[in-house]
N, C-alpha and C positions, 0 to 999 in steps of 0.2 A: 492608527487602529489599535483599540484597547478592548479586551474582553474581560469581564468580571464574572467569575463563575458563582461566587457566593461565599458564605461563611462569615464569621465574626472575628474581630481582633486582627492582629498582624500576622498570625500564623496561617499560611495557606492550607487549604483542604487537601486531602489526599488526591482528589480528582484533578485539582489544579496542577499539582506537581506531576501527576501521571500524564496529563495532557501536554504539559510543557516538555516532558522528557520524550514523548513519542512524536512530537511535531517534526524534529529534524529527519527522522527516518521516513515519515510519511511524505515530507517535502521532497526528499531525495527520490523516492519512488515516483512521485508525480512529475518531477523534472526529468528524470530518466525516460519515463514513458513519453512525455511531450517531445523531448529531443529525438527519441526513436521514431515517432510519427513524422516529425518534420524532416528527418533524414531520408525518408522515402522519396522526397522531391528535391532535397538538397544533400547529395551524397557526401559532401565535405564534412557534414556533421557526424559522419560515422567515426571520424577521428576522435571526437569528443566522447563517444561511447566506448572507443577502445581504451581510453584513459579516464574511465568514469570515476574511479576512486580519487585520482589526482585532481580532476576538475572539481568535484564536489568538495574535496578537502580545501582547495584554494578558495572556493566560493565561501565556505563556512568560516575559513580563517579570516577573511576580510570582514564578513558580517559580525562574527563573534568579537573580533578585536574592536571594531567600531562600537558595538553595543556595550561592551564592558567599559570602554573608555568614557562613554557619554552617560550611561544609565546605571552602571554597576550591576548589570544583569546580562544574562545570555540573550541570544537572539529570540529564542522562544519564550523565555521568562518575561522579557519586557513586553511581549504581546499580551500577556495576562496581567500586567500591572504588578509584577513581582520585582524585588530587588535583593541582591546578595549583600549580606552584612557579616563582617568579621565578628567572631564570638570570643569574648573574654570572660572567663569564670572568675567572679570575685568571691572572696571569703564572706560568709554570712556574719553579720554583726547585729547586735541588739540596738539598732538605730531606727527610730521611727521615720527618719527621712529616707530610708532605703525602701523604695516602692517595689523593687523586684524581689519577690519571695524566693526565687530559685537562684539568685546570685549571678545571672547571666547578663552581660552588658554587650550591646551591639554597637558597632562603629563602622565607618566606611572601609571599603576594601583597600588593602595596600597594593603597591605595584607588584610585589612578588605574588600575591594571591591572584591578581588579574592575569599575570603571565602563566601561572600554573593552571588557572581555570581554562585558558585557551588550550594548554597541553592536554588536560583531561577531556575537553569537549571536542577537540579537532585532531590532535596528533595521535593520541592513543587509539581512538576509533579507526583512524586511517591504517595504522600498523595492524590493528586487529583484523580489519577487512583484508589486508594483503596476506596475513598469515592464514586466514580462513580460506582464501583462494588457493594458496600453496597446499594447504591440508587437503582440500577437495581434489586437486590434481593428483597429489600423491596417493590419495585413497582410491581414486579411479584406476590409477596405474596398478596398485596392489590388487585391486579386485579383478582386473583383467588378467594379471599374472596368476591369481588363484584359480581362475577359470580355465586358462589355457596352458599354464605352466605345470611343473611337477608338484606333487602333493606337499613337499617340504617347504614350498614357498607360499603356503596358504596365508591369507591375511586375516588378522584378528582385530576387530574394531575395538575391543575392550582394552587390549594391551598396547595399542598404537598410541604413541606419545604419552604413555603412562596414564591411560584413561581409567584405571581401576582405583582412583583415589576416593576421597571422602565425597559423597554426593552433595553434601551441604555447600561445598565450595566449587562445585562444577555446575555448568549450565545456568549461571546466574543465581545460584543458591544463596550467595552472600547478599546480592542485591535484593532478592526476595525477602530475606530476613530483615534488612533495613527498612524496606517498604512496609512490611508487616508491623514492625515496631513503631514506625511513623504513624501508621493507621490507628494503632492502639494508643497513640499519644505517649509512648514510652521513651521516645527520643525526638530531638529536634532536627536530626540529620536524615534527609531522605535517601541518601546513597552513601556508599563507602568513600567515594571521591570527595563529597562535601565534608565528610567527617575528617578525612586526611588533611584537607585544606583549612579546617576550622571555620566553615562558612555555614550560616543559616540563611535560608531563603524566606523573606518576609514580604508582606504586602506593602506597597508604596502608598503613603497618604497623599491627600491633595496638596498639602503644603510642600511635601518632598518633590512632587512633580513640578510645582511652580519654581522651587529653588533649583531644581535640576535644569530647567529651561534657562534660567538666568545664568547659571554656572556655565552651560554650554556656550551661550552667547559671549560671555567674557573670555572663555578659552579661545574661541574663534577670532575674536577681536585682537587678542594678543598675538595670535599666529599671523594675522594679516599685518600687524605692526612690525613683525620681525622679518618681513620680506625685504630682500636686498636687490640692488640694481637700479637702473634708470627708471623713469616714471612709466614708460611704455611697458617695460618688463614687469614692473609691479602690478600694473593693471591686468596684464596677461595672466600672471600668477594668481592674482585675486579672482579673476574670472574662472580659472581652472579649479581653484579651491572651492568657489561657490558651486560649481557644477558637481564636484566630487561630494561636497556636503549634501547637496540636494539628492543626488543619486543614493547615497548611503542612508539618508534619513527616510526616504520613501522606498528603500529596497525591501523592507519588511512587508509593508502593505502591498507594494507593487508586485513582488514576487508571488505572494499568495493569491492576489487578485488575478494575475496573469495566468496562473495555473488553473484557477477556477474558470476564467473566461475561456481558456483553451478547451477544457473538458466540456463546457457547455456548448461551444461551437461544434466540437466533435460529435456530441450527442445529437445536435440539431441536424448536421449534414448526414450523419449515419442513419437517422430516422428517415430523412428524405430519400437517400439512396435505397434503403430497404423498400420504401413504398414504390419507387420507380422500377426496381429490379424484381419486384414480386411478380410471379407468374399470374396471368389472367385466369381466373376461375370461371369456367363456363358451366351453365346448368346441365345436368345429365340429360342425354337424349331420351325421348319417349320410347317405350318398349315397342318392338315391331308387332305388326298385326298378326293375328293367328293365321297359320297356313290354310289355304283353301283345300277342301276335300276333293280328291279326284273323282272321276265318274265311277270307277270301280273300287275306290278306296274306302277305308274305314274311318269314320270320324273319331276324334279324340274325346274321351269321356270328360265331363267337367271335373270329376274327382281325379287328382293326379295319382292317387294310390291304386287306381283300378287299371287293370290290363286292357288295352283297346281290343284285343282279340277274343278273350273269353269273358269280358265284362265282369270279372271277379277281382277280388283283391290280389295283387301280384304275389306270386310265390317264387322265391329264388329270382329276384329281379335281374334282368340282363339288358344292357344297353346296346343298341345298334350304332356302330361307330359312324356310319354314313349320315344318318338323320339325327341321332341323339335321342330318339324315343326309347322308352323303357317298357319292356314286356316281361311276361313270365318266360322263363327259360324254355320250358316245354312247349309253350305256344309259339314262340318265335322260331324255335328249332323245327317244329313241324311245318310251320308256314313257309319257311325258307326252303325246306326240302321239297315241298309239294309245288310251289309256284316257281316255274322255270324262269320267270322274268327277274327274280331276285337271286338267281344263282351266282351272278357276278359279285354280289355283296357278301356272300357267305365266307 
């Protein structure tokens, strides 16, 4: 699976880089939600949620290591057809054969850069997540102490962990600065991590993709040739290697497709359950017929603002609690006082 967002040249657009950077966080949220829904029927999956940071870090460690080894790109960058290139700045010379006007030369990644890339993409985010969890727990404890404890134990969010520093370097201010400079084409490094490693992210050409496929085939052939042991053991090891290669090659597409399929099925069944559990709406019943007039009774006037006793517009309306009819207060008071049959209702 390969997405091309657009743009010209080997330099990726800002939106390609932003999409590649946000993909792991979005993937983690989708995987966590999917496992949480499956844990409702499979309680043993709650152990995965209890160690969510470790599980996702291990998953990304395998995917990022495999991707960097085969494509010189991270898991998300390879999805958009991007490649990481080592940057070497050459001195400018008055040579017509020098096509690069900025003196920057790109080459393949070194082993040290691959290892440090995994550290920046997997290890550091893992420790950041754990420190964030510790910070939140300590913050909640301090807030509870400030609410129920003595006044001298009040918690100050600004001073905690030295939070009164330069706002440029807090809350991703440095990352925002690099991204803004990248958007303005003032630098070729999208993040401070790439700058520290001396890596540019470039688009992969069609020839590079073909060469990469042949290179991967040669590497795997050499790994199969280095297998030791009897013939049956070599066949078993070869089959296991083939399964591992197939799983890792299709992990990128399969993982994203599985999350998408799960969300689609959840939406499908949720819509069906909502339709089944929706209450049946019946039409409102027709209004009751008007009450019949007694032999010695008084008919109700057609105008609801007229008093049935005096046939005038009601003054100081008063309702009879037994029947719900509204009269003038003076009329109904006089009528109830004079008619003995209504004494029980007064």
